[in-house]
C-alpha positions in Angstrom: 16.2 22.0 27.2 14.3 18.7 27.5 11.8 20.1 30.0 8.6 18.1 30.4 5.7 19.6 28.5 2.9 17.9 30.5 1.4 19.5 33.6 3.5 18.9 36.7 2.1 19.2 40.2 2.9 22.2 42.4 6.2 22.0 44.1 8.1 20.7 41.1 10.5 23.4 40.0 11.8 21.6 36.9 11.7 18.3 35.1 14.1 17.7 32.3 15.9 14.9 30.4 19.7 14.9 30.3 22.2 13.3 28.1 25.9 13.6 28.9 28.8 12.1 27.0 32.4 12.4 28.4 35.1 11.9 25.9 38.0 12.7 28.2 40.3 9.8 29.4 38.8 8.1 32.4 42.1 8.4 34.3 41.9 12.2 34.1 38.3 12.7 35.2 37.7 14.5 38.4 34.5 13.7 40.4 31.4 15.7 39.8 30.2 17.2 43.0 26.5 17.3 43.6 26.3 20.5 45.7 24.0 21.3 48.6 21.1 23.4 47.4 17.7 24.6 48.5 16.1 22.0 46.2 15.6 18.3 46.7 16.9 16.3 43.7 15.3 13.3 42.1 17.2 11.5 39.3 15.9 8.7 37.2 19.1 7.1 35.8 17.8 5.3 32.7 21.1 4.1 31.2 22.9 2.8 34.3 22.7 3.3 38.0 24.3 6.4 39.5 27.3 5.6 41.7 27.4 8.2 44.6 30.3 8.5 47.0 30.0 10.5 50.3 33.6 11.7 50.4 36.6 11.9 48.1 38.3 8.9 49.6 35.2 6.7 48.7 35.2 8.2 45.2 38.9 7.5 44.6 38.4 3.9 45.7 35.4 3.4 43.4 33.1 2.9 46.5 29.7 4.3 47.2 26.0 3.5 46.8 24.2 3.0 43.5 20.7 4.2 42.6 18.3 3.7 39.7 16.1 6.4 41.2 18.3 8.7 43.3 16.6 11.0 45.8 19.0 13.5 47.2 18.3 14.7 50.7 18.4 18.3 52.0 22.1 18.0 52.6 25.0 20.2 53.7 27.9 18.4 52.1 28.7 17.5 48.5 27.9 14.1 46.9 30.8 12.8 44.7 29.5 11.3 41.5 31.3 8.9 39.3 31.3 9.9 35.6 31.0 7.1 33.1 31.4 7.6 29.4 27.7 8.3 29.0 24.8 9.2 31.3 21.1 9.6 30.4 18.1 10.1 32.4 15.6 12.6 33.9 16.3 15.0 36.7 13.6 16.6 38.9 14.0 19.6 41.2 11.5 19.5 44.1 10.8 22.3 46.5 11.6 20.9 50.0 8.4 22.4 51.5 6.4 20.4 48.9 7.9 17.1 50.0 5.0 16.1 52.2 2.3 16.6 49.6 4.4 15.3 46.7 6.5 12.5 48.1 4.4 11.7 51.2 7.1 12.6 53.8 8.8 15.7 55.0 12.3 16.5 53.8 13.6 15.8 57.3 12.7 12.1 56.9 15.4 11.8 54.2 18.1 10.8 56.7 20.7 9.5 54.2 22.7 11.8 51.9 21.1 9.9 48.9 18.5 7.2 49.0 16.8 4.8 46.5 13.5 6.2 45.5 11.6 3.0 46.2 13.1 2.8 49.8 12.0 6.4 50.6 8.7 6.7 48.7 7.4 3.3 47.9 7.2 0.6 45.3 5.5 3.1 42.9 8.9 4.6 42.2 10.2 1.2 41.0 7.2 0.8 38.7 7.6 4.4 37.4 11.3 3.8 36.7 10.5 0.6 34.8 8.0 2.5 32.6 10.5 5.4 32.0 13.5 3.1 31.3 11.5 1.0 28.7 10.1 4.1 26.8 11.6 6.2 24.1 13.9 8.9 25.5 11.7 11.6 24.0 8.9 10.5 26.3 11.0 10.2 29.5 10.3 13.7 30.9 6.5 13.5 30.4 6.3 10.0 31.9 8.2 11.2 35.0 5.9 14.2 35.3 2.8 12.1 34.9 4.1 9.7 37.6 4.8 12.5 40.0 1.4 13.9 39.4 0.0 10.6 40.4 2.0 10.7 43.7 0.7 14.2 44.4 -2.9 13.1 43.8 -2.4 10.2 46.3 -1.0 12.6 48.9 -3.5 15.4 48.2 -5.0 15.2 51.7 -1.7 15.4 53.6 -1.1 18.6 55.5 1.7 20.9 54.4 4.4 22.6 56.5 3.4 25.0 59.2 2.9 28.6 58.0 5.7 29.8 60.3 8.2 27.5 58.5 6.9 28.6 55.1 7.1 32.2 56.2 10.7 31.9 57.4 11.7 30.1 54.2 10.2 33.0 52.1 12.0 35.7 54.2 15.4 33.9 53.9 14.9 33.2 50.2 14.1 36.8 49.5 17.1 38.0 51.4 19.6 35.5 50.0 20.1 34.2 53.6 21.2 37.6 54.8 18.2 38.4 57.0 19.0 38.0 60.7 17.6 34.9 62.4 16.1 37.0 65.2 14.4 39.3 62.7 13.0 36.2 60.8 11.6 34.8 64.0 10.0 38.1 65.0 8.4 38.3 61.6 6.7 34.9 61.9 5.8 35.4 65.6 8.0 32.8 67.3 11.1 32.7 69.4 14.3 31.9 67.5 14.6 28.5 69.4 11.0 27.5 68.6 11.3 28.5 64.9 14.5 26.5 64.6 12.9 23.5 66.1 10.0 23.7 63.6 12.3 24.2 60.7 14.5 21.3 61.7 11.5 19.0 62.0 10.5 19.9 58.5 13.8 20.1 56.7 16.3 18.3 58.9 18.4 21.5 59.5 17.8 24.5 61.7 17.1 28.1 60.7 20.7 29.2 60.9 21.9 26.4 58.7 19.1 27.2 56.2 20.2 30.9 56.1 23.8 29.8 55.6 22.8 27.6 52.7 20.7 30.3 51.0 23.7 32.6 51.3 26.1 30.1 49.8 23.8 29.2 47.0 23.4 32.9 46.1 27.2 33.5 46.2 27.8 30.4 44.2 25.3 31.5 41.5 27.2 34.8 41.3 30.5 33.0 40.9 29.2 30.8 38.1 27.4 33.7 36.4 30.5 35.8 36.3 32.5 32.9 34.7 29.7 32.1 32.2 29.6 35.8 31.2 33.3 36.0 30.8 33.6 38.7 33.5 36.6 39.0 35.8 36.1 36.8 38.9 36.3 39.2 41.8 35.8 36.9 44.7 36.2 39.6 47.4 33.4 41.6 45.8 31.1 38.6 45.5 31.8 37.8 49.2 31.0 41.3 50.3 27.8 41.4 48.1 26.5 38.2 49.9 27.3 39.2 53.4 30.5 37.4 54.0 33.1 39.2 56.1 35.8 38.8 53.4 37.0 36.4 50.7 38.4 34.0 53.3 35.0 33.8 55.0 33.4 32.8 51.7 36.2 30.4 51.0 35.4 28.6 54.3 31.8 28.3 53.2 32.9 26.8 49.9 35.1 24.3 51.5 32.2 23.2 53.8 29.7 22.9 51.1 31.8 21.8 48.1 34.9 20.2 49.6 37.1 22.8 47.8 37.7 26.5 47.3 35.8 28.6 44.7 38.8 28.4 42.3 39.2 24.7 43.0 35.6 24.0 42.1 35.9 26.0 38.9 39.1 24.2 38.0 37.6 20.8 38.5 34.3 21.6 36.7 36.3 23.3 33.9 38.4 20.2 33.3 35.2 18.1 33.3 33.4 20.4 30.9 36.3 20.5 28.4 35.6 16.8 27.4 31.9 16.8 28.0 29.0 17.1 25.6 25.7 17.5 27.3 22.1 18.3 26.4 19.0 18.7 28.5 19.9 21.6 30.6 21.7 22.1 33.9 21.2 20.2 37.1 22.2 20.1 40.8 23.1 16.5 41.0 24.1 15.2 37.6 25.3 18.5 36.0 25.9 21.5 38.3 
């Protein structure tokens, strides 16, 4: 998979090298959507900068922002990524509650949908990118992991998130976003308003938005798993299993988080995959 073999600091869910070649005609390529998720995404684009658009109009016009080191915020809308013939780099999945101690800032401080790593974290990211980009691809993952461990060591004395926020995260994660917000607040000993204020200060979104994101993420995983397994795609059953009132209710969530319906997302990603050869695993921003 290309996962880094060296020790990575706590809070890093995954580090892996990716290599993606797209042989389909450029004129037929749909955008790749970097979907909202409960993970912060850090991408070291070693072959060429990533071009990220914030809506489909920008993408169609070839507009957007470019990043050598792309740090994706805790966002609630898709990022539309331009797909060149070839992409190579390293992608890192960061737990949002580890952002303070790993990156030196809370996830809520990432106010743009995507930001350049140096702008958000400091000049160390530019130096780390230069080391990675000049090294053999086989060493990229380990170099990134080593650099992130250095950042974690630098921020070792920073305080983590409040225990009530961590407790609410765990409850919502375990329930796939289906636990009632009042019940979550009761469990951590706060009012719903106070808890949402603390969660928003840490993540940039409130408790209800976090629950909705967990629920969408769980439902989306079920959709993808059914297709990957070759099983019939019963969207009404998936919607019911994840607490949506019906298929239409889940469809609304999909359009909010992906910009299209479940079948629309599968159609776009299916066309993309047909002409794509990739190695290095799956990813939330480059390859989801």
